[in-house]
Each structure stands twice: as structure tokens, then as C-alpha cells.
C-alpha positions in Angstrom: 49.8 -34.2 8.4 51.4 -31.0 7.4 50.7 -29.5 4.0 53.5 -29.2 1.5 55.8 -26.2 2.1 55.5 -23.4 -0.5 58.7 -21.8 -1.8 56.6 -18.6 -2.1 55.9 -18.0 1.5 57.8 -17.8 4.8 56.9 -21.0 6.6 55.2 -20.0 9.9 52.9 -21.8 12.3 50.1 -21.1 14.7 49.7 -23.6 17.5 48.0 -24.5 20.8 49.6 -26.1 23.8 48.8 -27.1 27.4 49.9 -24.7 30.1 50.6 -21.8 27.7 47.9 -19.4 26.4 47.6 -19.8 22.6 47.0 -16.0 22.3 50.6 -15.6 23.5 51.8 -18.1 20.9 50.2 -15.9 18.2 52.0 -12.8 19.8 55.3 -14.8 19.6 54.6 -15.6 16.0 53.9 -11.9 15.2 57.1 -10.8 17.0 59.1 -13.5 15.2 57.8 -12.4 11.8 58.4 -8.7 12.5 61.9 -9.3 13.8 62.7 -11.7 10.8 63.7 -14.5 13.2 63.2 -17.3 10.7 65.1 -15.7 8.0 67.9 -14.8 10.4 68.1 -18.3 11.7 68.3 -19.8 8.2 71.1 -17.3 7.3 73.0 -18.2 10.4 72.7 -21.9 9.7 74.3 -21.2 6.3 77.3 -19.8 8.2 76.4 -16.2 7.4 76.3 -13.2 9.7 74.3 -10.5 8.0 72.9 -8.7 11.0 72.0 -5.5 9.2 69.6 -7.4 6.9 67.6 -8.8 9.8 67.0 -5.8 12.0 63.2 -6.2 11.4 60.4 -4.2 12.9 60.2 -3.4 16.6 56.5 -3.8 17.5 56.7 -2.1 20.9 55.2 1.4 20.5 53.6 0.5 17.1 49.9 0.1 16.3 48.7 -3.5 15.4 45.6 -4.0 13.2 43.3 -7.0 13.5 40.8 -7.8 10.7 38.1 -10.3 11.4 37.4 -10.0 15.2 35.8 -13.5 15.6 36.3 -16.4 17.9 40.1 -16.6 17.2 41.0 -13.0 16.4 39.1 -11.4 19.3 41.0 -13.2 22.0 44.2 -12.3 20.2 43.2 -8.6 20.1 42.3 -8.6 23.7 45.6 -10.2 24.7 47.5 -7.6 22.7 45.6 -4.8 24.4 46.3 -6.3 27.8 50.0 -6.6 26.8 50.1 -2.8 26.2 49.8 -2.6 22.5 47.7 -0.1 20.6 45.2 -2.2 18.6 42.9 -1.2 15.7 40.3 -3.6 14.4 37.6 -4.2 11.8 34.7 -6.6 11.5 31.4 -6.4 9.7 29.3 -7.0 12.8 29.4 -5.3 16.2 32.8 -4.3 17.7 31.4 -3.2 21.0 33.4 -5.7 23.0 36.6 -4.7 21.2 36.0 -1.0 21.9 35.1 -1.6 25.5 38.4 -3.4 26.0 40.3 -0.4 24.7 40.6 -1.3 21.0 40.0 1.3 18.2 37.2 0.1 15.8 37.6 1.2 12.2 35.3 1.3 9.3 37.2 -0.9 6.7 40.2 -3.0 6.1 41.7 -0.1 4.1 41.5 2.1 7.2 43.1 -0.6 9.3 46.1 -0.6 6.8 46.3 3.2 7.1 46.3 3.4 10.9 48.3 0.2 11.7 52.0 -0.8 11.3 51.4 -4.6 11.3 48.2 -6.3 10.1 46.7 -9.7 11.3 43.6 -11.3 9.8 41.6 -14.3 10.6 38.7 -14.8 8.1 36.1 -17.5 7.5 36.6 -18.1 3.8 38.7 -17.4 0.7 36.0 -15.0 -0.6 36.2 -13.0 2.7 40.0 -12.9 2.3 39.7 -11.7 -1.3 37.3 -9.0 -0.2 39.6 -7.8 2.6 42.6 -7.7 0.3 41.2 -6.5 -3.0 37.6 -5.4 -2.4 36.3 -1.8 -2.6 37.4 -1.2 1.0 40.4 -3.6 0.9 43.9 -3.1 2.1 45.3 -3.0 -1.5 44.0 0.6 -1.6 46.1 1.8 1.3 48.8 -0.7 2.3 52.3 0.7 2.4 55.6 -0.7 1.1 57.2 -2.9 3.8 54.0 -3.5 5.7 53.3 -7.1 6.8 50.0 -8.8 6.5 49.8 -12.0 8.6 46.9 -14.3 7.8 45.9 -17.0 10.4 43.3 -18.9 8.3 43.8 -22.2 6.4 43.2 -21.9 2.7 44.3 -23.7 -0.5 47.7 -22.7 -1.8 46.3 -21.0 -4.8 44.3 -18.6 -2.6 47.5 -17.7 -0.7 49.5 -17.2 -3.9 46.9 -14.8 -5.2 47.1 -12.7 -2.0 50.9 -12.8 -2.0 51.0 -11.6 -5.6 48.6 -8.8 -4.9 50.5 -7.4 -2.0 53.8 -7.8 -3.7 52.5 -5.3 -6.3 52.5 -2.8 -3.4 55.9 -4.0 -2.0 54.1 -5.4 1.0 54.4 -8.9 2.5 51.7 -11.5 2.8 52.6 -14.3 5.3 50.6 -17.5 5.7 50.2 -19.3 9.0 48.7 -22.7 9.7 48.3 -25.0 12.7 50.6 -28.1 12.9 49.7 -31.1 15.1 51.6 -30.2 18.3 54.6 -28.2 19.6 55.8 -28.4 23.2 55.1 -25.6 25.6 58.8 -25.2 26.3 59.5 -24.4 22.6 56.6 -21.9 22.5 58.0 -20.1 25.5 61.5 -20.1 24.1 60.2 -18.7 20.7 58.3 -16.0 22.6 61.3 -15.0 24.8 63.7 -15.1 21.9 61.5 -12.8 19.9 61.3 -10.3 22.8 64.9 -10.6 24.0 67.2 -12.8 21.9 70.4 -12.2 23.9 68.8 -13.1 27.2 67.2 -16.2 25.7 70.4 -17.5 24.3 72.2 -16.8 27.6 69.5 -18.8 29.5 70.1 -21.8 27.3 66.5 -22.2 26.2 66.2 -24.3 23.0 64.3 -23.5 19.9 65.1 -26.9 18.3 62.5 -29.6 18.0 
């Protein structure tokens, strides 16, 4: 059962599916967030065409930061590196595997914010997220206006609201992600292709609808 939608957060999802690597699903989510696909879709459904407002951020050629290189975030980081992205990362324990794959280990979440254009985190607890956001070495110290912080963990709404409010003080964006029961492989592929090349996807007739 899906949790209630919050009016404070863009509603995004992380999912697994058969026949399609879930790491690519996360990459599709990152691209969709950066390119403002959800907001643009909602605007279009209202009969508007405000293209200039939804240019978004082109991730190609940018540096992506991953905080919390554990069982979920490490495969995401490795997939991003294989896909040709420059990736920085931070975790409290060893980052030898990450460095060996071509990632750039950093000394704190704050340094990740400085040296990255887009930040993704996947952390084990609300306390860990509080520390990464607002601790002595947290991203609040260095995050820039317009930067996006995408959190893949599942936390109570109050925890998410707290982080959203903190980053809003810096004119940065906190985006929550969670896992719904199931989404078809075809929709994941369509979302990924649309994020990368909207015109080609629309021309091919791939559907983003459930």
C-alpha cells in the first residue's frame, strides 16, 4: 500500500522490475528529476505550454554525488560510472571498491555538495540523514542554490519535511523517493528513454501511462 502523498514534495518513485536493471531505473528517476519531467507533464495536462520553465538540468557532463555507498547506493554509483558519468562519493567506511571502479572518494557530505552538481543519498536511518544534512560535515554547510538532493530511503513524513525545510533555507531542493509495489518494465524503459530523448520517445509511441 502506498503512503499518503505529501503536498510538500515532488512525488517520485524507485522501483525494481524483471528484465530491467533497477540501477537504470534509478538513473531514469535522476534524469526525470533533473529535467523536471513530472512538473512539465502536470503543466501540459493542465493545457499549458511553459517550455522555458521546464528546461531543467542536463546531467551529461556534470558530476553526480552519492552519499552512503552501501548495498543500494554502491550499485547505483557503479552503474553511473559505467554509463560515463563523473561520480563523487562518501561513506564512513572503506571506499576502496568505489575508487577502484573510477569514483572519486571524498571526506564528507559537505565536500560532496561542493564537488557535485546533483546529489543522491541512501542512508540507514533518520539520524544518519540528519547528520548528512545538518551535521558538522553536512551538506547544509556547502550546498548551492538550485542544487537537487535526492533521497532514496524510506522515512516518516516528519523526517522528510525537516530536511525539505532545511534545504529550502539554502534555496536547494530535497526530493523524496520510495518504492511502490510494482511497475512494468515497459513503463520503466519508456521513462528512461523519455528522460534522455523526449522527442524520439514520443515519436516511437512508447507510453508513460499506467
